[in-house]
N, C-alpha and C positions, 0 to 999 in steps of 0.2 A: 537578664541577670536576676537571681532571687533577691527579694526585698532585704533580707538579712545581710546578704553580701554587700549590697549597696550601703547599707548602714555602717557596716565595718569599714568600707573604704572611706566614708566620710569621717569616721572617727580617727582613722589612721593618718588622714591628710594633715600635713604640717603647715600651719599658716606662714611660718617664717620661710619655709622652702617655697611656697607659692609666691610670696610677695617679693622675695630677694633672690633666692638661688635660681629658680626656674627661668626668669627673664634673662639672667646673666649667662646661664648655660645653654639656652636654646639656640643662640646664633651659632655656637660651635657644633652643636648637634646637626644643624641644618647643612653644615659643610660636608657632613659624612655621607658621600654619594657613591662610593666605590665599593664593590663587593670583592669577596675572595675569587669568585668566578671571573670577574673583570681583570683582576690582577693576573690570573693564569692566562687569559686570552691576550693580555698585552705582553706576553713573553716573561712574566714573573714566575715566582714560585708556584708549584702546584696548589690548587685550591685546598686539598687535604692537609698540606703542610701549613698553609696560612691559618687554617682552622685549628691545627694542633698548636701553633704558636699562641693564638688567642687563648686557648685553653690553658697553655703554660703561663700566660700572664695572670691567670686566675679569674679571667672574665668569660663571658658567655656570648654565643651568637647562635641565631636560629638555624641558619643553614648557609651554604656557600653563596647564595644569592642575596643575602641580606646586605644592604648598603651599610658598611660598618667603618670605612676608612675615609679620611679626607684625601684629596689629591696628593698632597705632600707626603702623607703616611703611605699611601699606595706605591709611590715612587720608590720608597725604601725597599719594599718587598719585590719590586721589579728589578731593581739594581742588584739585590742579593742573589738573584738567579745567576747572574754573570760571574759571581764570586764563589760558586759552590765548591771549586777546587780548594780554596783556602778556607772556606766557611761551610763545611759539610752539614748535612741535616741534623746529625746528632748534636753538633756544636750549637747550631742556632736554637734548637729546641731546649737544650740545656740552659743557654743563656736567657731564653724567654722566661724560664721559670725563675731564675735569679732576679731578672728585672721585675717580674710580677710580685714577688715577695717584698723586695726592697721598697718599690714605689708604693705598694699598698700600705706599708708602715708609714711612709712619708705622708701620703695623702690622709690617712686616718689621724695622724698627730695634727696636721694642719687644720682639718675640719673640726676636730675636737677643741682645739685651741680657739678657733674663730667662734664657735657657737658658745663656748664657755664664757666668752666676753660679751655675748649678745643675749643675755638672759635677764629676766627680772626687770628691775628699774631701768637699767641701761637700755634695754630694747624699747621699753616704753618711751623713753625720752629721745630715741633716735628716729630721725626722718627717714622713712624707708627709701625714698628716692636717692637721698645722699648715701645711704648704706649700699644701694645697688651700684651707684657710680663708684664708690670706694672699692667694692668687691670686683667690679669689672676692670678696674685698674690693677688690682692686687693680683688676680689670678694669673695674667700673662707674665707677671714678674718672676713666677717660679720657673718658667720654662728655660730661660737662659742660665739661671742659677744652677738648676739641676744638671743641664747639659755641661756647664762650665766645671762643676764639681766632678762630674763623671769623667771629663776629659783629663783633669788633673790627676784623678786616681789612676787612669789608664797610663799616664806618663810615669807615675810612681811605680806601677807594677812593671812597666818596660824597663825602667832603671833597675829594678830588682832582678829582673831576668837577665839583664846585660852583665850585672856583677856575678850572678850565679854561673853564667857561662864562662866568665873570665877567671873565676877563683881558682881554677885548676891550673892556670898559667899565669904566674906572677908578672911575667913581662907584659902579657896582654892586659892584666889588671892595672899595671902601672900606666900603660897607655891611655886607659880610661880615666885615670886620675884616683885609682883606689889606693888606699894606704892603711897602715895599721893604726887602729884606735882603741882606747879603752871606753867601753860603754857602761854606764850606770843607770839602772832603772830603780826608782824608789817611789813608793806610794803608801797611802794609809791603808792598813789591812783592815777589811771588814767595815769600810766606811758607811755603806748603806745601812748596815745593821746598827752601827752606832747612832746614826741619825734617827732611825726608827725608834730607838730606845730613849736617846737624850734630846731629840727634838731638833727642829731646823736651826734655831739660834746657836745651839751648841755646835752643830755641824759647821755653820759659817765661821764660828770662832776657831774651830779646829783647823779648817782650811786656811784661814788667815795666818794662824800660828805656823802651820807647816810650811807656807810660802816663805815666811820670814826665816825659818830654820834653814830651808834649803839655800836661800840667797846668802845667808850669813856663814854657812858651813861648807859651801861648795868649793872653796879654795881655788885651785887653778882650773877648775871644771867650767865648761861652757854649757849653759842651758840650751839644749836643742829644741825641745818643745814640752808644753804642758800636756798631760794625758789625763783629763778629768781630774781625779784626785791624786795624781802622781806627776813625776817628771822623768824626762830622759836627759842625761848629761853626757858629755864627751870629755875624756881626759887624754893626755899624752902619756901619763905615767899610771900604772896600775896601782902603785902605792898611794898616790893622791886620791884616786877614786874610792879605794878601801877606807882610807882615813876619813874622807868626807862622809861616806855612808855611815860609818861607825859613829861619828860625831852626831849626825842627824838623828840617828836611832836612840842615842843616849839622851838627847833633849826631848824625845817624845816617848817615854816609856809607857807600857800599858797601864801602870798604876796611876798615871795622870790623864787617862782617857784613851783616845784612839792612838794605837801604836803604829810603828812603820814596819816595813819589810822591804828588802832590796836584793838587787842582783848585779854582779859585775862580770863582764867577759871582755877579752881582748882578741881582736882579730882584724881581718881585712874588710874594709867597707868603702863604699864610694860616697863622696861628699858632693851633693848637688842641691842648689837652692836652700842652703841652710839645714838640710835634713841628711841622714845617712841611710844607705841601702845595702843589703847583702845578708848573707846568712848569719854573720856575726850579730847584727841587730836582732834578727829573729831568735837566736839562741839566748841572748841576754834578756829578751822580753819573755821567753818561755820559762827561763830560770825564775823570774819573778813569780810566775804563777805557781811554781813549786814551793817557794819559800813561805815559811810560817811567820807568825807574829814575832817581832823582835829578832828576826833571823835574816842574815846576809849570806847568800849563796854565791859562790864563784866557781869557775871552771879551772881545770888543771893549769891552764896557762896563767891565770891570775894568781892561784895559790903558789906556783913555782916562783913567779916574778916578785912576790911580796913575802916570801918565806922568812926573810931575815927581820922583817918588821912586824909580822903578824903570825899568830898561831892559827892553823886550820885543822879540821878533822874531816875524814871522809864521810860523806853522807850517803852517796849512792852512785852506782854506775848504771845508767838506764838508757834506753832508746828514747829519743825525743823526736816528735813529728817533724819531717823535713831533713832529718840527718840519717845518713846510712849506718854509721858506726855508733856504739853506745858512747854516751858522754859521761866522763867522770865529773861528779859535783862534790864541792867541798863546802863545809859550813864554817863561818868565821867564829873562832873561839874568842879572840881579843887581841889587842897589841901585845907584843912581847915586853 
């Protein structure tokens, strides 16, 4: 190796990685003894498909004979070969790309957070042996959490799919426990931009005020879940949902800082584990994305159900992703 190249490698070496990360990561790397060729010989997926999945993950491997997998990981690709009727090549290659992108973001956030807290004076005061022991304990904790969150999202998506299949048949939907519900989505419009301008302290104050407003003005509504700087609420009556959203927005007008926007839709949804599933939920959420500052949008069902109590004006009739027919959208003018 040329002398200059050796010098560059010495400059690039990270003392923190040598002292902390490498001793912790090495045992896992030693367990990687199975190649893509070995998987194919054991009756698993073809080596070329395995290499394509690794590439889909956003990672690299020299060739089909490089020991890249642990025994447990290799077993996954062997078992997948027996499921190709349910899980064809195009499907698992597409999923590998999704896995790679999502897990890369998770790993990047974890490492950046870890290293951000191990710089300067803190690192100088930390015993490296204790740091290694802590990291060795911390890393395996991520595996069951990632797997558990993934499984729960699969459950969520399967519940969504069940409702989609049942929505065309009300009797079947009733058997699943689906029922009509009014869904309200409300959040702070342009919250990130507001924090960038006003600062973190003002952002925290705005969120705390918003939380109080929602609790105090929700009326008969039930808070289903918090969504970052917003909420999803459920109602039995469309008029109650519109009244609550209107009251919330009046208490946070744009003249006082960050303002709200909201959306309301009434439809069939499945209630499971404290959450709602189905196209009604998706439509209400996507309407929120179309609403402007200080604006409440509703569907035809909501406008008709509340026409004696509130004035609405047509805003648009448009196609919305996930829905075959155009959706009529109305904007709330105000109470009658």
